All heavy atoms as an XYZ file, in Angstrom:
666
protein
N      42.316     55.236    -26.986
C      41.833     56.312    -27.796
C      40.315     56.184    -28.073
O      39.670     57.097    -28.547
C      42.553     56.294    -29.174
C      43.971     56.648    -29.052
S      44.102     58.376    -28.683
C      45.839     58.526    -28.619
N      39.766     55.021    -27.755
C      38.347     54.874    -28.027
C      37.611     55.006    -26.682
O      37.803     54.217    -25.800
C      38.077     53.479    -28.627
C      38.702     53.318    -29.955
C      38.459     51.913    -30.533
O      37.862     51.100    -29.897
N      38.992     51.694    -31.712
N      36.810     56.017    -26.628
C      36.069     56.299    -25.388
C      34.605     56.468    -25.726
O      34.122     56.127    -26.772
N      33.930     57.043    -24.765
C      32.511     57.301    -24.907
C      32.181     58.509    -25.822
O      31.056     58.702    -26.151
C      31.864     57.504    -23.556
C      31.908     56.269    -22.705
N      31.139     55.174    -22.960
C      32.675     55.988    -21.595
C      31.414     54.230    -22.072
N      32.347     54.684    -21.234
N      33.122     59.295    -26.136
C      32.941     60.463    -26.959
C      32.579     61.683    -26.093
O      32.756     61.673    -24.889
N      32.057     62.675    -26.749
C      31.706     63.907    -26.038
C      30.388     63.748    -25.331
O      29.457     63.100    -25.864
C      31.649     65.074    -27.009
C      32.978     65.425    -27.630
C      33.243     65.180    -28.944
C      33.976     66.007    -26.869
C      34.474     65.494    -29.478
C      35.181     66.327    -27.401
C      35.444     66.052    -28.724
O      36.668     66.356    -29.237
N      30.285     64.307    -24.161
C      29.048     64.245    -23.410
C      28.051     65.264    -23.976
O      28.415     66.290    -24.585
C      29.315     64.617    -21.941
N      26.776     64.957    -23.855
C      25.758     65.838    -24.338
C      25.782     67.125    -23.519
O      25.955     67.070    -22.304
C      24.352     65.194    -24.184
C      24.143     64.018    -25.093
C      23.904     64.450    -26.533
O      23.818     65.635    -26.827
N      23.777     63.492    -27.400
N      25.616     68.273    -24.175
C      25.564     69.539    -23.382
C      24.356     69.551    -22.491
O      23.256     69.082    -22.857
C      25.519     70.615    -24.449
C      25.047     69.956    -25.671
C      25.455     68.502    -25.609
N      24.536     70.095    -21.303
C      23.436     70.168    -20.301
C      22.531     71.335    -20.699
O      23.000     72.458    -20.864
C      23.996     70.349    -18.909
C      22.871     70.484    -17.914
C      24.892     69.167    -18.535
N      21.231     71.045    -20.891
C      20.300     72.068    -21.220
C      19.857     72.767    -19.946
O      19.392     72.158    -18.993
C      19.095     71.455    -21.956
C      18.099     72.488    -22.413
C      16.945     71.850    -23.177
C      15.979     72.889    -23.608
N      14.815     72.278    -24.251
N      20.022     74.084    -19.923
C      19.619     74.859    -18.746
C      18.135     74.999    -18.667
O      17.461     75.288    -19.656
C      20.254     76.249    -18.829
C      21.773     76.279    -18.739
C      22.310     75.735    -17.443
O      21.704     75.922    -16.414
N      23.430     75.088    -17.484
N      17.543     74.802    -17.514
C      16.096     75.004    -17.349
C      15.736     76.477    -17.467
O      16.594     77.333    -17.249
C      15.769     74.476    -15.954
C      17.071     74.577    -15.229
C      18.153     74.404    -16.222
N      14.489     76.800    -17.881
C      14.093     78.208    -17.965
C      14.198     78.903    -16.605
O      14.154     78.258    -15.557
C      12.640     78.154    -18.443
C      12.312     76.760    -18.709
C      13.406     75.904    -18.213
N      14.309     80.198    -16.672
C      14.401     80.998    -15.441
C      13.092     80.859    -14.664
O      12.010     80.700    -15.173
C      14.643     82.451    -15.814
C      15.131     83.296    -14.690
N      14.264     83.945    -13.822
C      16.390     83.519    -14.221
C      14.963     84.586    -12.920
N      16.246     84.331    -13.121
N      13.191     80.927    -13.311
C      12.015     80.721    -12.454
C      10.961     81.780    -12.706
O       9.769     81.518    -12.613
C      12.436     80.743    -10.974
C      13.095     79.481    -10.587
O      12.943     78.452    -11.240
N      13.862     79.514     -9.544
N      11.388     83.008    -13.013
C      10.417     84.096    -13.298
C       9.590     83.757    -14.493
O       8.368     84.054    -14.567
C      11.131     85.408    -13.455
N      10.198     83.177    -15.504
C       9.463     82.797    -16.719
C       8.420     81.696    -16.407
O       7.288     81.749    -16.912
C      10.448     82.286    -17.808
C       9.774     81.795    -19.031
C       9.679     80.543    -19.479
C       9.108     82.613    -19.994
N       9.008     80.503    -20.634
C       8.649     81.768    -21.007
C       8.862     83.959    -20.114
C       7.933     82.259    -22.064
C       8.147     84.464    -21.190
C       7.708     83.583    -22.167
N       8.796     80.752    -15.615
C       7.859     79.635    -15.265
C       6.650     80.207    -14.441
O       5.521     79.828    -14.623
C       8.591     78.590    -14.413
C       9.652     77.791    -15.184
C      10.356     76.853    -14.248
C       9.027     77.041    -16.342
N       6.954     81.139    -13.547
C       5.893     81.751    -12.716
C       4.970     82.565    -13.616
O       3.742     82.514    -13.459
C       6.499     82.595    -11.575
C       5.423     83.433    -10.897
C       7.178     81.724    -10.550
N       5.533     83.304    -14.541
C       4.717     84.116    -15.438
C       3.789     83.226    -16.280
O       2.604     83.555    -16.447
C       5.596     84.938    -16.381
C       4.884     85.771    -17.427
C       4.118     86.891    -16.783
C       5.839     86.272    -18.453
N       4.275     82.146    -16.779
C       3.451     81.237    -17.597
C       2.311     80.662    -16.742
O       1.146     80.644    -17.155
C       4.286     80.065    -18.219
C       3.423     79.005    -18.783
C       5.235     80.647    -19.239
N       2.628     80.273    -15.496
C       1.585     79.700    -14.619
C       0.523     80.773    -14.296
O      -0.676     80.472    -14.286
C       2.224     79.165    -13.366
C       3.033     77.928    -13.612
C       3.726     77.448    -12.366
N       4.608     76.340    -12.655
C       5.666     76.068    -11.960
N       6.009     76.818    -10.930
N       6.435     75.052    -12.326
N       0.957     81.957    -13.992
C       0.032     83.056    -13.668
C      -0.878     83.373    -14.865
O      -2.103     83.580    -14.691
C       0.798     84.289    -13.150
C      -0.100     85.518    -13.056
C       1.386     84.017    -11.783
N      -0.288     83.438    -16.044
C      -1.102     83.733    -17.212
C      -2.140     82.665    -17.508
O      -3.296     82.967    -17.853
C      -0.206     83.952    -18.437
C       0.558     85.229    -18.485
C       1.466     85.276    -19.694
C      -0.413     86.406    -18.516
N      -1.760     81.390    -17.369
C      -2.681     80.298    -17.604
C      -3.876     80.333    -16.603
O      -4.983     80.070    -16.972
C      -2.006     78.939    -17.572
C      -1.050     78.680    -18.788
C      -0.304     77.401    -18.581
C      -1.881     78.660    -20.056
N      -3.540     80.586    -15.331
C      -4.595     80.699    -14.352
C      -5.489     81.887    -14.617
O      -6.701     81.841    -14.484
C      -3.996     80.726    -12.903
C      -5.032     81.096    -11.859
C      -3.349     79.416    -12.551
N      -4.899     83.014    -15.027
C      -5.680     84.187    -15.352
C      -6.605     83.936    -16.534
O      -7.754     84.378    -16.520
C      -4.767     85.355    -15.626
N      -6.120     83.208    -17.545
C      -6.964     82.886    -18.662
C      -8.209     82.071    -18.200
O      -9.321     82.358    -18.622
C      -6.234     82.038    -19.727
C      -5.240     82.807    -20.544
C      -4.155     82.157    -21.103
C      -5.387     84.190    -20.725
C      -3.212     82.873    -21.834
C      -4.452     84.905    -21.477
C      -3.392     84.242    -21.994
N      -7.963     81.098    -17.367
C      -9.062     80.285    -16.890
C     -10.041     81.025    -16.035
O     -11.263     80.851    -16.174
N      -9.582     81.876    -15.184
C     -10.463     82.634    -14.269
C     -11.190     83.743    -14.977
O     -12.399     83.906    -14.850
C      -9.678     83.188    -13.062
C     -10.493     84.145    -12.229
C      -9.135     82.032    -12.238
N     -10.480     84.518    -15.795
C     -11.078     85.665    -16.487
C     -11.992     85.273    -17.623
O     -12.845     86.088    -18.038
C      -9.991     86.606    -16.987
C      -9.148     87.248    -15.882
C      -8.013     88.060    -16.512
C      -9.957     88.088    -14.986
N     -11.895     84.060    -18.133
C     -12.828     83.632    -19.176
C     -13.992     82.861    -18.630
O     -14.668     82.161    -19.379
C     -12.052     82.789    -20.202
O     -11.696     81.532    -19.564
N     -14.235     82.965    -17.357
C     -15.325     82.266    -16.695
C     -15.218     80.764    -16.860
O     -16.216     80.070    -16.984
C     -16.699     82.779    -17.169
N     -14.029     80.264    -16.948
C     -13.758     78.837    -17.025
C     -13.710     78.253    -18.426
O     -13.396     77.088    -18.597
N     -13.987     79.027    -19.440
C     -13.952     78.463    -20.789
C     -12.550     78.212    -21.287
O     -12.380     77.437    -22.202
C     -14.699     79.414    -21.768
C     -16.191     79.236    -21.697
C     -17.002     80.223    -21.127
C     -16.798     78.122    -22.183
C     -18.352     80.051    -21.046
C     -18.160     77.950    -22.097
C     -18.963     78.882    -21.537
N     -11.558     78.858    -20.742
C     -10.183     78.555    -21.132
C      -9.439     77.817    -20.067
O      -8.223     77.807    -20.048
C      -9.490     79.885    -21.475
C      -9.947     80.610    -22.686
C      -9.211     81.918    -22.882
C      -9.867     79.755    -23.938
N     -10.155     77.136    -19.200
C      -9.501     76.356    -18.123
C      -8.768     75.167    -18.743
O      -7.870     74.619    -18.115
C     -10.535     75.882    -17.142
N      -9.103     74.765    -19.980
C      -8.415     73.662    -20.605
C      -6.924     74.032    -20.864
O      -6.126     73.081    -21.022
C      -9.083     73.262    -21.898
C      -9.249     74.390    -22.867
C     -10.295     75.211    -23.032
C      -8.275     74.813    -23.864
N     -10.071     76.140    -24.022
C      -8.784     75.890    -24.527
C      -6.947     74.384    -24.137
C      -8.082     76.549    -25.530
C      -6.268     75.043    -25.166
C      -6.877     76.121    -25.839
N      -6.603     75.320    -20.933
C      -5.228     75.690    -21.148
C      -4.319     75.227    -19.993
O      -3.201     74.759    -20.205
C      -5.108     77.207    -21.335
N      -4.803     75.339    -18.757
C      -4.022     74.874    -17.613
C      -3.895     73.351    -17.667
O      -2.834     72.805    -17.374
C      -4.742     75.261    -16.321
C      -4.762     76.708    -16.056
S      -5.615     77.124    -14.508
C      -7.294     77.077    -15.041
N      -4.961     72.651    -18.038
C      -4.891     71.177    -18.162
C      -3.970     70.742    -19.298
O      -3.284     69.711    -19.175
C      -6.300     70.621    -18.381
C      -7.260     70.826    -17.192
C      -8.662     70.385    -17.591
C      -6.763     70.057    -16.003
N      -3.928     71.507    -20.375
C      -3.000     71.184    -21.462
C      -1.573     71.284    -21.017
O      -0.721     70.416    -21.306
C      -3.257     72.106    -22.665
C      -2.350     71.935    -23.826
C      -2.421     70.542    -24.409
C      -2.613     72.974    -24.895
N      -1.256     72.328    -20.260
C       0.126     72.501    -19.765
C       0.447     71.345    -18.814
O       1.569     70.787    -18.871
C       0.307     73.844    -19.049
C       1.747     74.009    -18.589
C       1.896     75.184    -17.599
N       3.270     75.265    -17.163
C       3.766     74.516    -16.155
N       3.007     73.650    -15.545
N       5.022     74.668    -15.796
N      -0.489     71.048    -17.924
C      -0.241     69.922    -17.013
C       0.009     68.619    -17.748
O       0.960     67.893    -17.417
C      -1.442     69.779    -16.043
C      -1.390     68.604    -15.090
C      -0.304     68.803    -14.052
C      -2.737     68.431    -14.434
N      -0.813     68.349    -18.761
C      -0.639     67.090    -19.499
C       0.658     67.065    -20.303
O       1.338     66.061    -20.411
C      -1.853     66.892    -20.431
N       1.029     68.242    -20.835
C       2.274     68.279    -21.630
C       3.504     68.133    -20.752
O       4.499     67.510    -21.195
C       2.337     69.605    -22.410
N       3.432     68.637    -19.533
C       4.618     68.572    -18.633
C       4.750     67.185    -18.051
O       5.828     66.598    -18.014
C       4.530     69.669    -17.566
C       5.573     69.434    -16.471
C       4.683     71.034    -18.167
N       3.616     66.631    -17.563
C       3.749     65.361    -16.830
C       3.638     64.147    -17.773
O       4.171     63.090    -17.464
C       2.599     65.201    -15.777
O       1.328     65.281    -16.456
C       2.724     66.265    -14.743
N       2.934     64.310    -18.904
C       2.756     63.225    -19.924
C       2.123     61.973    -19.313
O       2.410     60.844    -19.767
C       4.098     62.880    -20.565
C       4.735     64.046    -21.250
C       6.074     63.684    -21.877
N       6.756     64.869    -22.353
C       6.754     65.218    -23.632
N       6.123     64.509    -24.502
N       7.403     66.302    -23.983
N       1.245     62.145    -18.356
C       0.502     61.009    -17.795
C      -0.809     60.881    -18.479
O      -1.429     61.866    -18.868
C       0.285     61.183    -16.299
C       1.601     61.076    -15.511
C       1.366     61.044    -14.050
N       0.325     61.928    -13.573
C      -0.035     62.138    -12.342
N       0.578     61.451    -11.377
N      -0.964     62.964    -12.041
N      -1.287     59.684    -18.631
C      -2.575     59.458    -19.309
C      -3.723     60.054    -18.544
O      -4.752     60.501    -19.157
C      -2.783     57.957    -19.588
O      -2.814     57.270    -18.370
N      -3.684     60.048    -17.219
C      -4.723     60.675    -16.427
C      -4.859     62.165    -16.719
O      -5.951     62.691    -16.874
C      -4.446     60.458    -14.930
C      -5.433     61.182    -13.969
C      -6.799     60.603    -14.111
C      -4.934     61.084    -12.566
N      -3.745     62.829    -16.849
C      -3.748     64.245    -17.134
C      -4.270     64.523    -18.504
O      -4.982     65.517    -18.754
C      -2.363     64.858    -16.942
C      -1.884     64.728    -15.526
O      -2.720     64.727    -14.608
O      -0.667     64.663    -15.310
N      -3.938     63.697    -19.518
C      -4.470     63.844    -20.820
C      -5.982     63.613    -20.844
O      -6.760     64.279    -21.553
C      -3.805     62.907    -21.829
C      -2.435     63.417    -22.199
C      -1.247     62.912    -21.804
C      -2.124     64.550    -23.032
N      -0.205     63.643    -22.330
C      -0.726     64.681    -23.085
C      -2.905     65.500    -23.714
C      -0.102     65.659    -23.822
C      -2.255     66.493    -24.443
C      -0.866     66.570    -24.501
N      -6.426     62.642    -20.004
C      -7.872     62.412    -19.875
C      -8.612     63.586    -19.271
O      -9.709     63.965    -19.719
N      -7.979     64.259    -18.302
C      -8.615     65.446    -17.675
C      -8.660     66.559    -18.704
O      -9.651     67.329    -18.750
C      -7.807     65.885    -16.457
C      -7.928     64.996    -15.227
C      -6.941     65.468    -14.157
C      -9.349     65.054    -14.703
N      -7.649     66.685    -19.536
C      -7.618     67.727    -20.544
C      -8.793     67.474    -21.556
O      -9.518     68.405    -21.934
C      -6.261     67.723    -21.278
C      -6.257     68.488    -22.553
C      -6.429     69.867    -22.553
C      -6.067     67.856    -23.771
C      -6.430     70.607    -23.736
C      -6.035     68.580    -24.920
C      -6.221     69.934    -24.908
N      -8.916     66.234    -22.026
C      -9.997     65.914    -22.963
C     -11.372     66.151    -22.295
O     -12.312     66.660    -22.932
C      -9.868     64.478    -23.446
C     -11.079     64.034    -24.260
C      -8.586     64.388    -24.312
N     -11.497     65.776    -21.024
C     -12.783     65.994    -20.318
C     -13.063     67.500    -20.187
O     -14.237     67.909    -20.326
C     -12.718     65.332    -18.964
N     -12.073     68.321    -19.946
C     -12.263     69.760    -19.853
C     -12.699     70.329    -21.191
O     -13.580     71.211    -21.256
N     -12.096     69.884    -22.291
C     -12.504     70.347    -23.590
C     -13.921     69.917    -23.904
O     -14.750     70.680    -24.490
C     -11.570     69.804    -24.684
C     -10.286     70.608    -24.938
C      -9.473     69.927    -26.005
C     -10.610     71.994    -25.358
N     -14.271     68.686    -23.551
C     -15.615     68.162    -23.823
C     -16.664     68.968    -23.014
O     -17.742     69.241    -23.518
C     -15.693     66.677    -23.490
N     -16.352     69.280    -21.785
C     -17.259     70.066    -20.959
C     -17.466     71.429    -21.572
O     -18.613     71.975    -21.586
C     -16.743     70.187    -19.530
N     -16.383     72.076    -22.017
C     -16.530     73.413    -22.665
C     -17.395     73.281    -23.924
O     -18.249     74.155    -24.165
C     -15.181     73.967    -23.044
C     -14.478     74.579    -21.834
O     -15.158     74.772    -20.782
O     -13.269     74.822    -21.909
N     -17.116     72.290    -24.727
C     -17.902     72.107    -25.967
C     -19.353     71.859    -25.667
O     -20.260     72.460    -26.315
C     -17.316     70.939    -26.777
C     -18.029     70.703    -28.060
C     -17.887     71.560    -29.146
C     -18.891     69.621    -28.202
C     -18.532     71.341    -30.336
C     -19.526     69.391    -29.381
C     -19.382     70.218    -30.448
N     -19.627     71.040    -24.681
C     -21.027     70.778    -24.292
C     -21.707     72.013    -23.771
O     -22.891     72.292    -24.085
C     -21.048     69.663    -23.236
C     -22.454     69.282    -22.693
C     -23.275     68.654    -23.818
C     -22.305     68.298    -21.560
N     -21.016     72.807    -22.989
C     -21.595     74.044    -22.498
C     -21.938     75.013    -23.618
O     -23.012     75.637    -23.629
C     -20.644     74.734    -21.505
N     -21.038     75.116    -24.605
C     -21.334     76.039    -25.736
C     -22.484     75.486    -26.584
O     -23.319     76.303    -26.983
C     -20.030     76.176    -26.587
C     -18.982     76.926    -25.779
C     -20.327     76.843    -27.917
C     -17.630     76.954    -26.454
N     -22.566     74.221    -26.775
C     -23.665     73.645    -27.501
C     -25.001     73.866    -26.762
O     -26.000     74.244    -27.367
C     -23.448     72.145    -27.788
C     -24.718     71.443    -28.274
C     -22.338     71.979    -28.783
N     -25.012     73.636    -25.454
C     -26.238     73.829    -24.697
C     -26.681     75.302    -24.681
O     -27.883     75.575    -24.772
C     -26.085     73.310    -23.289
C     -25.987     71.775    -23.157
C     -25.707     71.410    -21.686
C     -27.256     71.112    -23.654
N     -25.766     76.201    -24.542
C     -26.105     77.644    -24.562
C     -26.575     78.043    -25.946
O     -27.560     78.792    -26.083
C     -24.915     78.481    -24.086
C     -25.178     79.951    -24.358
C     -24.656     78.270    -22.635
N     -25.942     77.524    -26.970
C     -26.318     77.850    -28.329
C     -27.643     77.270    -28.750
O     -28.297     77.767    -29.667
N     -28.060     76.167    -28.134
C     -29.337     75.526    -28.542
C     -30.532     76.077    -27.811
O     -31.651     75.650    -28.068
C     -29.228     74.031    -28.258
O     -29.171     73.793    -26.872
N     -30.345     77.083    -26.945
C     -31.459     77.697    -26.290
C     -32.289     78.471    -27.341
O     -31.764     79.260    -28.091
C     -30.915     78.665    -25.199
C     -31.999     79.407    -24.383
C     -32.753     78.421    -23.488
O     -32.202     77.427    -23.050
O     -33.931     78.722    -23.255
N     -33.583     78.234    -27.334
C     -34.403     78.768    -28.468
C     -34.604     80.275    -28.488
O     -34.734     80.867    -29.542
C     -35.760     78.056    -28.308
C     -35.815     77.656    -26.895
C     -34.408     77.429    -26.445
N     -34.661     80.911    -27.343
C     -34.917     82.357    -27.386
C     -34.048     83.126    -26.417
O     -33.055     82.591    -25.885
N     -34.396     84.369    -26.230
C     -33.600     85.263    -25.341
C     -33.941     84.939    -23.878
O     -33.136     85.260    -22.999
C     -33.895     86.680    -25.632
C     -33.312     87.103    -26.985
O     -32.360     86.408    -27.438
O     -33.777     88.123    -27.537
N     -35.095     84.441    -23.605
C     -35.492     84.147    -22.219
C     -35.006     82.782    -21.805
O     -34.912     81.848    -22.588
C     -37.021     84.190    -22.076
C     -37.644     85.538    -22.390
C     -39.144     85.504    -22.296
O     -39.679     84.463    -21.840
O     -39.765     86.514    -22.637
N     -34.696     82.667    -20.545
C     -34.257     81.415    -19.986
C     -35.495     80.659    -19.484
O     -36.305     81.170    -18.742
C     -33.257     81.639    -18.812
C     -32.839     80.272    -18.201
C     -32.054     82.384    -19.303
N     -35.660     79.415    -19.953
C     -36.778     78.600    -19.600
C     -36.380     77.618    -18.516
O     -35.689     76.643    -18.758
C     -37.318     77.854    -20.825
C     -37.665     78.770    -21.992
N     -38.790     79.536    -21.956
C     -37.044     79.066    -23.106
C     -38.861     80.264    -23.066
N     -37.778     79.985    -23.771
N     -36.830     77.876    -17.292
C     -36.610     76.990    -16.193
C     -37.940     76.724    -15.502
O     -38.865     77.499    -15.606
C     -35.608     77.588    -15.183
O     -36.168     78.832    -14.657
C     -34.258     77.885    -15.844
N     -38.007     75.635    -14.735
C     -39.259     75.361    -13.994
C     -39.570     76.452    -12.972
O     -40.728     76.781    -12.764
C     -39.005     74.032    -13.310
C     -37.912     73.401    -14.077
C     -37.089     74.523    -14.691
N     -38.564     77.067    -12.383
C     -38.827     78.094    -11.404
C     -39.366     79.382    -12.063
O     -40.096     80.147    -11.439
C     -37.536     78.418    -10.680
N     -39.066     79.612    -13.303
C     -39.509     80.837    -13.988
C     -41.007     80.767    -14.341
O     -41.654     81.771    -14.546
C     -38.701     81.048    -15.229
N     -41.574     79.559    -14.396
C     -42.989     79.463    -14.771
C     -43.909     79.899    -13.636
O     -45.028     80.286    -13.857
C     -43.339     77.996    -15.153
O     -43.046     77.155    -14.016
C     -42.550     77.579    -16.345
N     -43.434     79.927    -12.405
C     -44.244     80.307    -11.224
C     -44.119     81.819    -10.976
O     -44.909     82.341    -10.174
C     -43.811     79.564    -10.034
C     -43.968     78.071    -10.178
C     -42.999     77.161    -10.400
C     -45.178     77.331    -10.182
N     -43.506     75.891    -10.557
C     -44.876     75.994    -10.384
C     -46.527     77.666    -10.002
C     -45.834     74.998    -10.493
C     -47.492     76.678    -10.095
C     -47.110     75.356    -10.315
N     -43.202     82.471    -11.547
C     -43.005     83.871    -11.280
C     -43.918     84.729    -12.096
O     -44.440     84.440    -13.084
C     -41.568     84.303    -11.562
């Protein structure tokens, strides 16, 4: 009468169409936002695989976005100051 008990119910994976839709939306976010939302794809990758390398890539992507925003925001005026612009 003493056994292993009831088996855990098998959780069904999501439908393939749902997985494809999520992947397409994440890629569209990254491409249509000129790369500023590319961290969303890296977040999904890190959450699914749970590897430290993928989490490092996610953090590096966020840091690159933050650095880009800071550099663009620290530009003093409306004109872009580059060495090539001084000769024109």
